[in-house]
N, C-alpha and C positions, 0 to 999 in steps of 0.2 A: 504494500500500500504506500502511496505517495501522498503526503499532506504538506501543504505550504500555505503561507499567507501571500496571496497574489500581489498585493501592493509592495511587498518586500522584495519581489523579484525585480532585477534590474531592467529598466526600460531602455530600448534602443530606438533611435531615430530611424525610421524606415528608409529615408533617402540615403543615410550613411551606410545602411546595409546593402545598398545597391538596388532597392526597389524604385523603379522609375515611375513617374506619373502619380506621385503622392504629394500631399501637402498636409503639414501638421499632423502626421501619423506617427505614433509610437507603438512599439511592440514589446510585450513581455512574453517571452517564450517559456511556457509552463511545462511542456513536455513535447515529445516528437509529434504529437497530433493535436495539441491544444495551445491556444495563445490568448492573451488579454490584449485587446487593441484599443487604443485611445486616439480619438480624432479631436483636435482643437476646433473651436468655432471656425467655420468655413473650410475645415480640413476634409480630405477625401482619400480613399483607397485607389489603387490603379484601376482604370476602366477595363483593361484587358485581362482582368482577374478571372480565371476559369480553371476548374479542377475536373478531372474525369471521375473522381469519387465524390461522394456527398459531403457537403460542407454545412454544418449546423451552427447557428449563432443565437445567442441570447443577449438582448439589450439590457444593460444594467442601469445606465444613466444617460441623460441627454435625449435630444430629438434629432431626427434626420430623415433621409430618404434612402431607399435601396433602389438602384436602377438595375432592372433585369431585362436584358436584350433591349426591347423597345418600350417597356413600361416602367413606371416609377410608382413606388408605394411609400407612404409615410411610415416611420418606425419610431417607437417610444419604449420606455422601460417596461420590462416583462414580456416584450414581444419575442417570439421564437421564430426563427427563419431557417428554412432548409432549402438549399440550392443544389441542384445536380446538373453538372455539365452545361452550365449557362454562363455567359459573360455577365458579370455583375460588378457594381461599384456602390460603396456606401459613402454618403456625404453628410456632414454635420451641418444642419440648417439652424441650429439653436445658438444660444449664447453661453452654454456651458459645455464641457467635454462630453462627447458621445463615446461611451465606453461599452464594449461588448466582448463576450467570450466567444471564441471561435473553436469549433471541434471538427476534425476531418477524420474520415476512415482511412487508415493506411492500408495499402494493398500489399 
């Protein structure tokens, strides 16, 4: 069993990790298949973000939108999102950090 306090895990600036097309994005790598992602106000994830496996996300704080292919849906705390093999992007549209947990199935 692995147990940790997420906020105590070091945060990395996504751009410094080589993730292109991001703004105001920080990553906390919790395990091989899970991460804590923080988007500053007006921050966003890469638009070309796509996985062949399922990606599941739970919004913890903040508000924003998730863009899936050609549609856009508002997101808020306690929303659960599951994406499979679709291009998607998350954008912070609020005035506070948009924080979400992201889980992927490893093949």
